[in-house]
N, C-alpha and C positions, 0 to 999 in steps of 0.2 A: 707595172702588173706588181702585184701584192706578192712577196713570199715568205710562206711559213719558215723561221729559222730552223735548223737542224737541231737544235738543243731543245725545241718545242717539242719537235715531232719524239725525241729520245726520252724527256722527259713525261708525255702524257699518250703514248701510243704503245702498245706491244705488239714487235713484228718481230719476223726473221723465222726460225725454226720453231718446231714444236717446244722443245728446249727453252730456247730463248723466250717465248712467250710464256712459258709456264713460270721461270724465274721472273720475267715481267710481272706476270698476275699476283705471284705470290710477295713479291714488293709492295703491292698496294692493299694485298691482304692484312700484310702486316703493319700497313697505315690504318686500317680498320675499315678500308673502304669496302662496300658490301654491294654495290651495284654497278654492272659494266654495261658496256654499249658495244656489240660485236659489230663491227662495221666492216667488210672485206674491201679493202681500194684495189680490184684486182679486175682485169679483163670477166666480161660477163661470161667469155664462153669457158674461163676455169672456175669462176664461182662456186659450182657445186661439187667441184673435187676438193675447193678449199676449205669447203664449210665440211665435208665430211671429213677433212683430215683433222678440223677441229674439235668435230663430234667425236672422234675416233682415238684422239692422241691427248686433247690438251683436258676435256670436261670430266673424261672419266678419273685422271689425274687428282680431281678438287673433289670428286666425290668419294676416293677410297680416303683422302685425307680427313675426312670429318667423322 
């Protein structure tokens, strides 16, 4: 079985609380990344809840930054 090293997850994914994700996304912005892929690796039954959290807590933070 192939396994993704934990270091790769830390280097290339934003995860955790909304504040954790904001901090990671800011790191990418500072590196001049302009495009992101939002992928929720959660059970389907909580996908809507997590997308709502993303839309309410993370997206507005970056809209206010500009």
